[in-house]
Kinemage of the C-alpha trace (Angstrom):
@kinemage 1
@onewidth
@group {chain A} dominant
@subgroup {mainchain}
@vectorlist {calphas} color= white
{ca met a 1} P -15.044 7.065 -21.234
{ca ser a 2} L -15.709 5.190 -18.036
{ca phe a 3} L -13.125 2.463 -16.974
{ca asp a 4} L -14.279 -1.106 -17.653
{ca ser a 5} L -12.734 -3.117 -14.813
{ca thr a 6} L -13.952 -6.526 -16.324
{ca glu a 7} L -12.464 -5.967 -19.633
{ca tyr a 8} L -9.294 -4.512 -18.292
{ca arg a 9} L -8.892 -7.692 -16.176
{ca lys a 10} L -9.173 -9.896 -19.075
{ca ile a 11} L -6.161 -8.188 -20.607
{ca leu a 12} L -4.136 -8.324 -17.514
{ca thr a 13} L -4.759 -12.180 -16.949
{ca lys a 14} L -3.170 -12.734 -20.440
{ca gln a 15} L -0.003 -11.283 -19.155
{ca pro a 16} L 2.624 -13.626 -17.836
{ca asn a 17} L 3.578 -11.368 -14.957
{ca tyr a 18} L 0.103 -10.729 -13.531
{ca ser a 19} L 0.597 -11.514 -9.823
{ca ala a 20} L -2.895 -13.157 -9.466
{ca ser a 21} L -2.208 -15.920 -11.862
{ca pro a 22} L -2.347 -19.319 -10.112
{ca thr a 23} L 0.811 -20.653 -11.690
{ca ile a 24} L 2.995 -17.547 -11.432
{ca thr a 25} L 5.300 -18.796 -8.842
{ca glu a 26} L 6.240 -21.893 -10.669
{ca asn a 27} L 8.566 -19.821 -12.934
{ca leu a 28} L 10.195 -17.597 -10.356
{ca glu a 29} L 13.234 -17.985 -8.247
{ca trp a 30} L 15.227 -16.146 -5.512
{ca arg a 31} L 18.774 -15.196 -6.586
{ca pro a 32} L 21.552 -13.258 -4.754
{ca his a 33} L 21.372 -9.827 -5.830
{ca gly a 34} L 22.786 -6.532 -4.409
{ca ser a 35} L 22.853 -6.830 -0.633
{ca gly a 36} L 20.400 -9.679 -0.461
{ca his a 37} L 18.041 -11.665 -2.798
{ca thr a 38} L 15.739 -10.648 -5.622
{ca ile a 39} L 12.909 -12.498 -7.634
{ca phe a 40} L 14.002 -13.532 -11.122
{ca asp a 41} L 12.063 -15.316 -13.875
{ca lys a 42} L 13.794 -18.693 -14.351
{ca gly a 43} L 14.215 -18.067 -18.043
{ca glu a 44} L 15.629 -14.435 -17.477
{ca asp a 45} L 19.358 -14.095 -16.967
{ca glu a 46} L 19.597 -10.222 -16.470
{ca glu a 47} L 16.726 -8.384 -15.113
{ca pro a 48} L 14.663 -9.017 -12.061
{ca phe a 49} L 11.309 -10.183 -12.520
{ca thr a 50} L 8.490 -7.420 -12.703
{ca ala a 51} L 5.117 -8.433 -11.363
{ca ile a 52} L 1.836 -6.462 -11.905
{ca thr a 53} L -0.977 -6.096 -9.395
{ca val a 54} L -4.137 -3.923 -9.028
{ca gly a 55} L -5.418 -2.371 -5.733
{ca lys a 56} L -6.787 0.683 -3.876
{ca val a 57} L -4.294 3.229 -2.464
{ca leu a 58} L -4.806 4.088 1.224
{ca asp a 59} L -4.472 7.373 2.841
{ca tyr a 60} L -2.557 5.530 5.566
{ca lys a 61} L 1.211 6.557 5.420
{ca leu a 62} L 0.940 7.844 2.035
{ca asn a 63} L 4.281 9.485 1.410
{ca ala a 64} L 4.774 9.860 -2.337
{ca asn a 65} L 5.686 13.579 -2.321
{ca pro a 66} L 9.226 14.918 -3.331
{ca ser a 67} L 10.393 14.312 0.086
{ca gly a 68} L 8.800 10.943 0.623
{ca thr a 69} L 9.053 9.421 4.084
{ca tyr a 70} L 11.684 12.088 5.252
{ca leu a 71} L 10.709 13.574 8.550
{ca gly a 72} L 13.650 15.941 9.190
{ca lys a 73} L 17.526 16.117 9.943
{ca asp a 74} L 16.975 14.772 13.240
{ca phe a 75} L 15.952 11.379 11.805
{ca gly a 76} L 18.828 10.975 9.255
{ca ser a 77} L 19.596 12.267 5.733
{ca leu a 78} L 17.087 13.266 3.111
{ca ser a 79} L 19.143 10.821 0.636
{ca lys a 80} L 17.558 8.001 2.483
{ca ala a 81} L 13.981 9.116 1.697
{ca lys a 82} L 11.596 6.710 0.014
{ca tyr a 83} L 8.412 6.942 -1.865
{ca gln a 84} L 5.872 4.865 -0.032
{ca phe a 85} L 2.070 3.703 -0.344
{ca tyr a 86} L -0.065 0.916 0.908
{ca leu a 87} L -2.564 -0.973 -1.228
{ca thr a 88} L -5.488 -2.655 0.091
{ca arg a 89} L -8.292 -5.003 -1.433
{ca pro a 90} L -10.391 -3.007 -3.799
{ca leu a 91} L -14.191 -3.035 -3.767
{ca asp a 92} L -14.097 -3.350 -7.374
{ca pro a 93} L -15.580 -7.097 -7.881
{ca ala a 94} L -13.276 -7.645 -10.950
{ca phe a 95} L -10.215 -7.232 -8.711
{ca lys a 96} L -11.025 -7.813 -5.069
{ca asp a 97} L -10.252 -11.564 -5.209
{ca asp a 98} L -7.227 -11.186 -7.414
{ca phe a 99} L -5.769 -8.921 -4.603
{ca leu a 100} L -6.066 -11.691 -2.136
{ca arg a 101} L -4.436 -14.128 -4.689
{ca thr a 102} L -1.394 -11.606 -4.927
{ca tyr a 103} L -1.198 -11.442 -1.210
{ca ala a 104} L -0.842 -15.226 -0.894
{ca met a 105} L 1.670 -15.409 -3.687
{ca leu a 106} L 3.784 -12.893 -1.853
{ca glu a 107} L 3.492 -14.851 1.348
{ca lys a 108} L 4.616 -18.071 -0.473
{ca leu a 109} L 7.687 -16.155 -1.914
{ca gln a 110} L 8.685 -14.880 1.477
{ca thr a 111} L 8.538 -18.368 3.099
{ca leu a 112} L 10.875 -19.722 0.347
{ca val a 113} L 13.801 -17.460 1.243
{ca ala a 114} L 12.999 -16.172 4.990
{ca lys a 115} L 15.576 -17.336 7.672
{ca gly a 116} L 13.179 -17.054 10.510
{ca pro a 117} L 9.525 -16.278 11.340
{ca asn a 118} L 10.117 -12.441 11.698
{ca lys a 119} L 9.129 -11.238 8.189
{ca lys a 120} L 8.857 -7.462 8.000
{ca asp a 121} L 8.227 -4.412 5.782
{ca met a 122} L 5.970 -5.605 2.864
{ca leu a 123} L 2.872 -7.511 4.101
{ca tyr a 124} L 0.652 -6.468 6.774
{ca thr a 125} L -2.725 -7.642 8.289
{ca ala a 126} L -4.616 -4.685 9.687
{ca val a 127} L -8.183 -4.203 11.242
{ca gly a 128} L -9.539 -3.442 7.822
{ca gly a 129} L -7.923 -6.294 6.022
{ca arg a 130} L -4.490 -7.156 4.386
{ca leu a 131} L -2.024 -4.453 3.063
{ca ile a 132} L 0.889 -4.536 0.678
{ca arg a 133} L 3.419 -1.817 1.093
{ca phe a 134} L 5.128 -0.599 -1.911
{ca ala a 135} L 8.312 1.631 -1.661
{ca arg a 136} L 11.146 3.141 -3.969
{ca ser a 137} L 14.143 5.570 -3.172
{ca val a 138} L 13.520 9.101 -4.001
{ca phe a 139} L 17.129 9.797 -4.673
{ca glu a 140} L 19.922 7.862 -6.476
{ca glu a 141} L 23.628 8.065 -5.693
{ca arg a 142} L 25.739 9.742 -8.517
{ca lys a 143} L 28.764 7.989 -9.763
{ca lys a 144} L 30.657 11.191 -9.500
{ca ala a 145} L 29.741 14.597 -7.676
{ca val a 146} L 28.383 17.487 -9.755
{ca arg a 147} L 28.842 21.275 -9.566
{ca asp a 148} L 26.437 24.118 -9.468
{ca ser a 149} L 24.781 23.084 -6.344
{ca pro a 150} L 23.710 25.859 -4.027
{ca lys a 151} L 25.504 26.123 -0.851
{ca pro a 152} L 23.254 25.026 2.364
{ca lys a 153} L 22.556 27.679 4.964
{ca thr a 154} L 23.361 25.205 7.776
{ca lys a 155} L 25.494 22.066 7.524
{ca thr a 156} L 24.954 18.785 9.305
{ca val a 157} L 26.997 15.644 9.477
{ca tyr a 158} L 25.287 12.295 9.398
{ca tyr a 159} L 26.942 9.286 11.212
{ca glu a 160} L 25.850 7.011 8.249
{ca asp a 161} L 28.040 9.057 5.827
{ca ile a 162} L 31.138 9.410 8.040
{ca met a 163} L 32.852 6.184 6.730
{ca lys a 164} L 32.070 7.349 3.087
{ca asp a 165} L 32.673 10.870 2.541
{ca ser a 166} L 35.413 13.427 3.537
{ca tyr a 167} L 34.757 16.262 5.978
{ca asp a 168} L 36.381 19.304 7.102
{ca asp a 169} L 37.536 19.731 10.750
{ca asn a 170} L 35.674 23.010 11.288
{ca glu a 171} L 32.520 23.153 13.570
{ca thr a 172} L 30.268 23.813 10.557
{ca thr a 173} L 31.054 20.878 8.361
{ca thr a 174} L 29.906 19.958 5.037
{ca leu a 175} L 30.288 17.206 2.454
{ca thr a 176} L 33.222 17.624 0.066
{ca ser a 177} L 33.576 15.861 -3.366
{ca thr a 178} L 36.422 13.356 -3.488
{ca ser a 179} L 36.282 14.057 -7.439
{ca asn a 180} L 38.638 16.322 -9.323
{ca pro a 181} L 36.566 19.741 -9.830
{ca glu a 182} L 37.585 19.601 -13.633
{ca glu a 183} L 35.793 16.278 -14.018
{ca glu a 184} L 32.587 17.313 -12.267
{ca glu a 185} L 29.328 17.362 -14.438
{ca asp a 186} L 26.769 20.125 -14.253
{ca met a 187} L 23.705 19.734 -12.059
{ca asp a 188} L 20.767 18.080 -13.714
{ca glu a 189} L 17.578 20.159 -14.192
{ca glu a 190} L 15.498 17.770 -12.395
{ca thr a 191} L 17.411 17.746 -9.135
{ca lys a 192} L 18.216 21.360 -9.405
{ca gly a 193} L 14.433 22.166 -9.147
{ca trp a 194} L 13.270 19.443 -7.087
{ca pro a 195} L 10.145 20.749 -5.390
{ca val a 196} L 10.710 19.678 -1.703
{ca asp a 197} L 8.838 21.547 1.010
{ca thr a 198} L 10.806 24.821 1.771
{ca lys a 199} L 11.629 23.574 5.286
{ca phe a 200} L 13.755 20.737 3.665
{ca gln a 201} L 15.289 22.962 1.050
{ca asp a 202} L 18.602 23.218 2.958
{ca glu a 203} L 18.936 19.555 3.325
{ca leu a 204} L 18.207 19.180 -0.402
{ca asp a 205} L 21.136 21.618 -1.282
{ca met a 206} L 23.415 19.583 1.086
{ca ile a 207} L 22.845 16.216 -0.847
{ca lys a 208} L 22.559 17.558 -4.414
{ca pro a 209} L 26.230 17.223 -5.323
{ca his a 210} L 26.114 13.409 -4.496
{ca tyr a 211} L 22.564 12.528 -5.188
{ca arg a 212} L 20.079 12.958 -7.918
{ca ala a 213} L 16.227 12.986 -7.668
{ca ile a 214} L 14.203 10.350 -9.562
{ca pro a 215} L 10.582 11.220 -10.121
{ca leu a 216} L 8.051 8.399 -9.512
{ca asn a 217} L 6.725 6.867 -12.695
{ca leu a 218} L 3.054 7.735 -12.139
{ca tyr a 219} L 0.624 8.085 -15.143
{ca lys a 220} L -2.988 8.970 -15.515
{ca asn a 221} L -4.536 8.458 -18.910
{ca asp a 222} L -1.136 7.895 -20.253
{ca lys a 223} L 0.128 11.148 -18.907
{ca phe a 224} L 2.887 11.759 -16.534
{ca ile a 225} L 1.997 13.201 -13.093
{ca glu a 226} L 4.354 15.921 -11.772
{ca pro a 227} L 6.078 14.997 -8.426
{ca arg a 228} L 4.257 17.894 -6.542
{ca asp a 229} L 0.978 16.362 -7.494
{ca val a 230} L 1.619 12.693 -6.812
{ca asn a 231} L 0.172 12.275 -3.345
{ca asp a 232} L -3.171 13.916 -4.236
{ca glu a 233} L -3.580 11.871 -7.370
{ca leu a 234} L -2.883 8.523 -5.646
{ca lys a 235} L -4.985 8.947 -2.698
{ca asn a 236} L -8.012 6.451 -2.693
{ca ser a 237} L -7.373 5.698 -6.291
{ca leu a 238} L -7.492 2.251 -8.145
{ca val a 239} L -4.093 1.649 -9.540
{ca glu a 240} L -2.025 -0.820 -11.385
{ca val a 241} L 1.524 -1.262 -9.835
{ca his a 242} L 4.525 -2.665 -11.558
{ca phe a 243} L 7.090 -3.903 -9.077
{ca thr a 244} L 10.064 -6.094 -8.347
{ca ile a 245} L 10.633 -8.164 -5.115
{ca his a 246} L 13.527 -8.036 -2.808
{ca his a 247} L 14.887 -9.628 0.415
{ca thr a 248} L 17.484 -8.572 2.973
{ca phe a 249} L 18.340 -10.611 6.083
{ca ile a 250} L 19.092 -8.298 8.917
{ca lys a 251} L 21.055 -9.758 11.896
{ca lys a 252} L 20.319 -8.196 15.341
{ca asp a 253} L 21.539 -9.115 18.768
{ca lys a 254} L 18.166 -10.297 19.988
{ca val a 255} L 15.921 -10.705 17.053
{ca asn a 256} L 16.898 -11.375 13.412
{ca gln a 257} L 14.710 -9.931 10.749
{ca asp a 258} L 13.822 -10.795 7.157
{ca ser a 259} L 13.136 -7.648 5.396
{ca phe a 260} L 10.961 -7.699 2.239
{ca gln a 261} L 10.272 -4.943 -0.310
{ca ala a 262} L 7.815 -4.532 -3.117
{ca arg a 263} L 9.867 -1.971 -5.163
{ca ile a 264} L 7.882 0.410 -7.308
{ca gln a 265} L 8.721 0.478 -11.042
{ca glu a 266} L 5.593 2.097 -12.485
{ca val a 267} L 2.185 3.122 -11.420
{ca lys a 268} L -1.030 3.612 -13.401
{ca ile a 269} L -4.207 5.307 -12.041
{ca leu a 270} L -6.931 3.243 -13.499
{ca lys a 271} L -9.939 4.830 -11.599
{ca glu a 272} L -9.851 8.209 -9.767
{ca lys a 273} L -10.757 8.539 -6.141
{ca leu a 274} L -14.355 9.301 -5.372
{ca met a 275} L -15.269 12.998 -4.513
{ca ser a 276} L -15.175 13.249 -0.658
{ca ser a 277} L -18.464 14.378 1.087
{ca ser a 278} L -16.354 17.039 2.764
{ca arg a 279} L -15.682 18.661 -0.501
{ca arg a 280} L -19.292 18.836 -1.515
{ca asp a 281} L -20.908 22.230 -1.971
{ca pro a 282} L -22.896 22.745 1.137
{ca arg a 283} L -25.379 25.078 -0.518
{ca lys a 284} L -26.779 22.203 -2.313
{ca gly a 285} L -28.493 20.854 0.625
{ca pro a 286} L -28.078 17.828 2.704
{ca ser a 287} L -26.502 14.732 1.064
{ca thr a 288} L -29.225 12.545 2.588
{ca ser a 289} L -32.871 13.443 3.327
{ca leu a 290} L -34.877 12.003 6.311
{ca his a 291} L -38.496 11.734 6.015
{ca his a 292} L -41.177 12.121 8.849
{ca ala a 293} L -41.936 8.921 10.717
{ca asp a 294} L -45.465 8.936 9.455
{ca glu a 295} L -44.654 9.776 5.923
{ca pro a 296} L -43.286 7.222 3.529
{ca ser a 297} L -40.105 7.556 1.535
{ca pro a 298} L -40.848 8.728 -2.000
{ca ser a 299} L -40.115 5.270 -3.434
{ca lys a 300} L -42.351 3.618 -0.931
{ca lys a 301} L -44.937 6.286 -1.249
{ca gln a 302} L -44.970 5.552 -5.199
{ca arg a 303} L -45.442 1.855 -4.314
{ca val a 304} L -48.308 2.681 -1.961
{ca asp a 305} L -50.017 4.951 -4.510
{ca asn a 306} L -49.589 2.214 -7.095
{ca asn a 307} L -51.231 -0.357 -4.956
{ca asp a 308} L -54.282 1.957 -4.123
{ca glu a 309} L -54.791 2.730 -7.854
{ca glu a 310} L -54.741 -0.932 -8.589
{ca ala a 311} L -57.283 -1.762 -5.788
{ca thr a 312} L -59.640 1.055 -7.024
{ca thr a 313} L -59.551 -0.287 -10.455
{ca ser a 314} L -60.366 -3.885 -9.239
{ca asn a 315} L -63.353 -2.607 -7.274
{ca arg a 316} L -64.614 -0.791 -10.325
{ca arg a 317} L -64.355 -3.914 -12.319
{ca lys a 318} L -66.328 -5.962 -9.725
{ca glu a 319} L -69.105 -3.301 -9.501
{ca lys a 320} L -69.371 -3.287 -13.384
{ca gln a 321} L -69.623 -7.146 -13.422
{ca lys a 322} L -72.349 -6.967 -10.701
{ca glu a 323} L -74.357 -4.549 -12.912
{ca val a 324} L -74.184 -6.734 -15.940
{ca glu a 325} L -75.308 -9.688 -13.796
{ca glu a 326} L -78.488 -7.844 -12.461
{ca gln a 327} L -79.413 -6.669 -15.857
{ca thr a 328} L -79.348 -10.184 -17.147
{ca asp a 329} L -81.569 -11.538 -14.294
């Protein structure tokens, strides 16, 4: 059954957390949370507010595979990797204006808490229009280390972990658990078989004792999409995103920065991407047909033929009428 965007929008507009609602910000507030601030519903004491929006996922910087935004050990630890995708205004008439309303709502929320004009990481204005960046950590830190983790072939120390973990004094240094081995738990199956690219397997083995992999909550037709297939399924699709909104103030020597994040909670694919012309069977002929300059296109030719037929019929009526008048005379 094809997706009915108009009917689906009617359902969403009845939800109090639909981000395009004109009054949504009236019930929201920033509260200190974690290392910064998070949006909460004024009537909710415990959980951050979860908003809902609809948009089209871009190919641009789409990093929602098992290694997320990770580029390699020269750029830091795999444990810092994030799922990431950008939404743009959809062409679907039911949602294209709602996307702009969502963007304006997020701009307003940013202004309420930002300490300066340098607001980064969530809203972008590009040549093709406005974009919203959504992200979430791929890995979650464990409360205590686990065992049964494969030993990495090479071992790397990251500066960001020095103040947190203990290391050996040998040249080939690795992470060591501060937990009692007898208290360690077994490795969870999700992390044990996490399908990163083979070139990142060694880095994964290194962080497994201290971090666990968290799959992205992506669904199509209410069915879970496996981590290795997420990028391909998301690309150019119309999606519904559930997200929370966070703010961190970063103080720098020269320019202070307000960093914002639309943190992914759940994603539903509403409408699949269109088949790319490059994937079309070339043996079926060209995707478009050009006609000779002197020859009208099929539709135009049909109109010409119809006009000629009508003209012929009209002339016959006139000739018949003339014959009748001559006989009468």
